[in-house]
Backbone as CSV, one residue per row, in Angstrom:
resi,resn,N_x,N_y,N_z,CA_x,CA_y,CA_z,C_x,C_y,C_z
1,UNK,78.226,3.753,-34.220,78.874,4.430,-35.069,78.745,5.826,-35.606
2,UNK,79.167,6.559,-36.116,79.541,8.078,-36.333,79.746,7.913,-37.901
3,UNK,79.215,9.354,-38.407,79.940,9.672,-39.802,80.906,10.801,-39.736
4,UNK,82.152,11.084,-40.379,82.797,12.238,-40.267,82.733,12.536,-41.603
5,UNK,83.007,13.825,-41.800,82.152,15.016,-42.902,83.694,15.710,-42.937
6,UNK,84.495,15.251,-43.793,85.806,16.639,-43.857,85.746,16.936,-45.263
7,UNK,86.035,18.365,-45.325,85.998,19.207,-46.014,87.060,20.608,-45.893
8,UNK,87.645,20.831,-46.629,88.726,22.139,-46.785,89.100,22.381,-45.060
9,UNK,89.803,21.024,-44.536,90.523,21.336,-43.548,89.692,21.240,-42.253
10,UNK,88.598,20.938,-42.147,87.829,21.126,-41.194,86.851,19.321,-41.316
11,UNK,86.970,18.755,-39.984,86.381,17.419,-39.844,85.258,17.525,-38.705
12,UNK,83.945,17.288,-39.396,83.033,17.180,-37.931,82.307,15.611,-37.988
13,UNK,82.228,15.641,-36.745,81.490,14.048,-36.840,80.102,14.540,-36.496
14,UNK,79.714,13.234,-37.004,78.032,13.299,-37.014,77.506,11.948,-36.357
15,UNK,76.583,11.870,-35.173,76.607,10.748,-34.548,75.354,10.392,-34.968
16,UNK,75.421,9.807,-36.126,74.100,9.029,-36.647,74.360,7.555,-37.283
17,UNK,73.591,7.045,-37.511,73.716,5.539,-38.148,73.122,4.948,-39.351
18,UNK,72.495,6.027,-39.759,71.823,6.432,-41.146,72.216,7.840,-41.717
19,UNK,71.950,7.479,-42.867,71.906,9.320,-43.350,71.124,9.199,-44.987
20,UNK,71.009,10.305,-44.990,70.411,10.535,-46.733,71.215,11.837,-47.205
21,UNK,71.680,11.621,-48.366,72.532,12.624,-49.144,71.389,13.094,-50.574
22,UNK,71.261,14.368,-50.693,69.867,14.915,-51.433,71.185,15.653,-52.039
23,UNK,70.594,16.104,-53.390,71.336,17.086,-54.261,70.372,17.298,-55.350
24,UNK,70.290,18.504,-55.926,69.616,19.018,-57.315,70.485,18.737,-58.201
25,UNK,70.297,18.433,-59.411,70.855,18.273,-60.875,71.006,19.012,-61.234
26,UNK,72.528,19.735,-61.703,72.150,21.196,-61.806,71.963,21.465,-63.283
27,UNK,71.511,20.807,-64.016,71.258,20.706,-65.700,69.590,20.430,-65.642
28,UNK,69.165,19.314,-65.036,68.265,18.835,-65.424,67.246,19.420,-64.343
29,UNK,68.036,19.624,-62.947,66.878,20.469,-62.090,66.246,19.153,-61.472
30,UNK,66.346,18.354,-61.380,66.082,16.994,-60.483,66.490,16.885,-59.320
31,UNK,65.576,16.317,-58.865,65.865,16.336,-56.923,66.399,14.319,-57.335
32,UNK,67.032,14.375,-56.509,68.249,13.081,-56.388,68.499,13.155,-54.535
33,UNK,67.673,11.549,-54.282,68.424,11.049,-52.737,68.690,9.762,-52.570
34,UNK,69.676,9.911,-51.515,69.932,8.053,-51.396,70.146,7.960,-49.931
35,UNK,69.998,6.747,-49.626,70.098,6.417,-48.267,70.890,5.592,-48.304
36,UNK,72.306,6.171,-46.725,73.192,5.617,-46.646,73.151,4.957,-45.191
37,UNK,73.766,3.727,-45.017,73.965,3.077,-43.726,75.579,3.243,-43.151
38,UNK,76.135,3.580,-41.951,77.513,3.034,-41.607,77.017,1.833,-40.739
39,UNK,78.125,1.394,-40.982,78.780,0.318,-40.951,80.077,-0.315,-40.253
40,UNK,80.344,-1.228,-39.968,82.015,-1.543,-39.392,82.846,-1.721,-40.793
41,UNK,82.380,-1.763,-42.122,82.844,-2.700,-43.414,83.073,-0.867,-43.701
42,UNK,82.249,0.141,-43.630,82.378,1.336,-44.185,81.064,1.836,-44.397
43,UNK,80.532,2.716,-45.464,79.063,3.232,-45.359,78.892,2.419,-46.726
44,UNK,76.878,2.008,-46.540,75.997,1.024,-47.191,75.189,1.565,-47.815
45,UNK,75.057,2.005,-49.539,73.947,2.528,-50.142,73.200,1.622,-49.841
46,UNK,71.900,2.141,-49.492,70.856,1.290,-48.819,69.794,1.198,-50.304
47,UNK,69.299,3.008,-50.362,68.132,2.966,-51.572,68.500,4.493,-51.836
48,UNK,68.305,4.280,-53.385,68.302,5.537,-54.268,67.086,5.929,-54.926
49,UNK,66.855,6.972,-54.942,65.260,7.257,-55.389,65.646,8.937,-56.467
50,UNK,65.178,9.185,-57.661,65.188,10.493,-58.071,63.722,10.716,-58.793
51,UNK,63.854,11.606,-59.019,61.965,12.379,-59.442,62.169,12.250,-60.740
52,UNK,62.686,12.265,-61.336,62.644,12.124,-62.945,64.164,11.845,-63.371
53,UNK,64.532,11.487,-65.375,65.385,11.106,-65.645,65.797,11.919,-66.224
54,UNK,67.084,11.957,-67.503,67.940,12.477,-68.253,69.045,13.054,-67.546
55,UNK,70.203,13.561,-68.611,71.420,13.946,-68.424,72.171,13.270,-67.134
56,UNK,72.523,11.686,-67.631,73.293,10.825,-66.487,72.281,10.676,-65.170
57,UNK,70.768,11.145,-64.645,70.241,10.633,-63.852,69.201,9.980,-64.203
58,UNK,69.432,8.819,-64.807,68.069,7.784,-65.109,68.173,6.751,-64.131
59,UNK,67.357,6.672,-63.979,66.677,5.482,-62.657,67.424,4.024,-63.048
60,UNK,67.696,3.462,-62.371,68.372,1.763,-62.872,66.941,0.782,-63.303
61,UNK,66.833,-0.089,-64.070,66.703,-0.918,-65.141,65.361,-1.508,-63.569
62,UNK,65.810,-1.919,-62.339,64.454,-2.213,-61.650,63.709,-1.095,-60.924
63,UNK,64.380,-0.260,-61.133,63.469,0.942,-60.102,62.336,0.903,-60.459
64,UNK,61.152,1.248,-59.545,59.666,1.491,-58.660,59.354,2.670,-58.590
65,UNK,58.487,3.093,-59.198,58.095,4.277,-58.981,57.394,4.462,-57.319
66,UNK,57.671,5.375,-56.296,56.886,5.360,-55.020,56.545,6.663,-54.554
67,UNK,55.917,6.953,-54.550,55.753,8.334,-54.266,55.775,9.296,-55.132
68,UNK,56.117,9.053,-56.066,56.412,10.072,-57.350,58.008,10.128,-57.532
69,UNK,58.363,8.978,-56.544,60.061,9.122,-56.763,60.085,8.057,-57.417
70,UNK,61.236,7.383,-58.171,61.769,6.689,-58.782,62.720,5.833,-57.785
71,UNK,62.515,4.391,-57.437,62.783,4.109,-56.199,63.754,2.735,-56.524
72,UNK,64.888,2.573,-56.314,65.602,0.959,-56.206,66.722,0.883,-54.953
73,UNK,66.931,-0.380,-55.056,68.136,-0.728,-53.885,69.281,-1.358,-54.384
74,UNK,70.157,-0.358,-54.621,71.791,-0.680,-54.932,72.123,-1.977,-54.789
75,UNK,72.887,-2.981,-55.222,73.275,-3.848,-54.058,74.870,-3.381,-54.397
76,UNK,75.776,-2.759,-54.108,76.787,-2.887,-53.679,77.361,-2.751,-52.332
77,UNK,78.827,-3.410,-52.129,79.713,-3.326,-50.708,80.145,-2.191,-50.744
78,UNK,80.237,-2.348,-49.204,80.257,-0.893,-48.279,81.502,-0.327,-48.974
79,UNK,81.732,0.868,-48.900,82.876,2.191,-49.172,83.324,2.379,-47.928
80,UNK,84.960,2.492,-48.582,85.496,3.161,-47.185,85.248,4.693,-46.816
81,UNK,84.911,5.532,-48.248,84.712,6.847,-48.297,83.844,7.096,-49.548
82,UNK,83.115,8.668,-48.964,82.110,8.626,-50.565,82.891,10.304,-50.799
83,UNK,83.357,10.894,-51.792,84.117,12.237,-52.017,82.953,12.981,-52.891
84,UNK,82.623,14.039,-52.500,81.465,14.765,-53.105,81.980,15.744,-53.739
85,UNK,81.651,16.208,-54.716,82.764,17.400,-55.325,81.442,19.022,-55.737
86,UNK,81.943,19.755,-55.721,80.516,21.039,-55.140,81.255,21.854,-56.424
87,UNK,79.901,22.142,-57.725,80.144,22.466,-58.988,79.381,23.822,-58.656
88,UNK,78.864,24.170,-57.590,78.397,25.672,-57.785,77.049,25.975,-58.086
89,UNK,76.884,25.319,-59.007,75.678,25.652,-60.469,74.178,25.180,-59.927
90,UNK,74.281,23.942,-58.679,73.075,23.449,-58.038,72.511,23.419,-57.089
91,UNK,73.288,24.558,-56.207,73.366,24.443,-54.664,73.984,23.446,-54.011
92,UNK,73.868,23.077,-52.832,75.219,22.267,-52.316,74.079,21.321,-52.057
93,UNK,75.323,19.892,-51.867,74.860,18.943,-51.104,74.211,19.031,-50.230
94,UNK,72.774,17.942,-49.412,72.270,18.184,-48.344,72.361,17.018,-47.562
95,UNK,73.003,16.842,-45.981,72.693,15.624,-45.456,71.822,15.399,-44.684
96,UNK,70.552,14.805,-44.355,69.632,14.571,-44.017,69.234,13.921,-42.618
97,UNK,69.146,14.025,-41.352,68.693,12.622,-40.742,67.737,12.823,-39.737
98,UNK,67.108,11.867,-39.298,66.037,11.984,-38.243,65.297,13.624,-38.417
99,UNK,65.044,13.386,-40.336,63.854,14.502,-40.399,64.611,16.377,-40.601
100,UNK,66.199,16.181,-40.220,66.602,17.888,-40.340,67.504,17.367,-41.681
101,UNK,67.368,18.623,-42.588,68.503,18.268,-43.590,69.259,19.913,-43.308
102,UNK,70.728,19.795,-43.623,71.338,20.873,-43.558,72.227,20.941,-44.358
103,UNK,72.755,22.105,-45.328,73.843,22.019,-46.303,75.580,21.501,-45.632
104,UNK,76.461,21.113,-46.482,77.831,20.561,-45.994,78.078,21.702,-45.187
105,UNK,78.047,23.058,-46.155,78.137,24.232,-45.083,78.039,24.371,-44.466
106,UNK,76.188,24.233,-43.856,76.163,24.260,-42.502,77.347,23.378,-41.495
107,UNK,77.550,22.054,-42.166,77.690,20.739,-41.404,78.943,21.438,-40.426
108,UNK,79.737,21.949,-41.616,81.028,21.981,-41.766,81.708,23.909,-40.736
109,UNK,80.620,24.749,-40.703,80.503,25.686,-39.855,80.968,26.673,-41.075
110,UNK,81.074,26.633,-42.325,81.823,27.605,-43.373,81.177,27.485,-44.827
111,UNK,81.494,28.528,-45.895,81.223,27.687,-47.083,82.344,27.135,-47.775
112,UNK,81.903,25.694,-48.024,82.880,25.123,-48.707,83.479,25.422,-50.330
113,UNK,82.527,25.930,-50.650,82.838,26.566,-52.538,83.403,25.172,-53.082
114,UNK,83.980,25.562,-53.883,84.500,24.125,-54.525,84.987,22.742,-53.753
115,UNK,85.172,22.919,-52.934,86.359,22.063,-52.284,85.484,20.589,-52.456
116,UNK,86.030,19.807,-52.028,85.519,18.445,-52.051,84.988,17.958,-50.835
117,UNK,84.244,17.243,-50.728,84.010,17.114,-49.541,83.837,15.128,-49.012
118,UNK,84.552,14.951,-48.248,84.831,13.770,-47.765,83.947,12.753,-46.646
119,UNK,83.254,12.020,-47.185,82.098,11.415,-45.921,82.826,9.797,-45.683
120,UNK,82.812,9.346,-44.282,83.602,7.923,-43.838,83.222,7.797,-42.433
121,UNK,83.143,6.252,-42.146,83.123,6.354,-40.727,83.665,6.500,-39.750
122,UNK,83.790,7.453,-38.976,84.764,7.785,-37.971,85.050,6.150,-37.340
123,UNK,86.397,6.172,-37.104,87.419,5.848,-36.226,86.350,5.621,-34.987
124,UNK,86.982,4.103,-34.227,86.127,4.224,-32.840,86.867,4.558,-31.720
């Protein structure tokens, strides 16, 4: 499986089976991360974690503190795509795989600014 990253008319293909989506909340300046798996049914959210809480970033009730992160396992069906907005106030979304993190602008090869970015499983 591979991940398609589409933004501002550019589509990039990343050959990964899993990835972490990371960002910093624009007001709270709190780190948030989500681990995703690419499946034939779409993108499956495996684990979510946050460094704190507040302003819409509350951990789930079942979250447990692990290495300084509130961590939990959402139980949701896979999504066909995930659309990411970019406010420009907190830095960009980062996509991490195999210990390497890159901003969405780095991945698509130009600044994306306020353009939305769509993540999806690439067609075979």
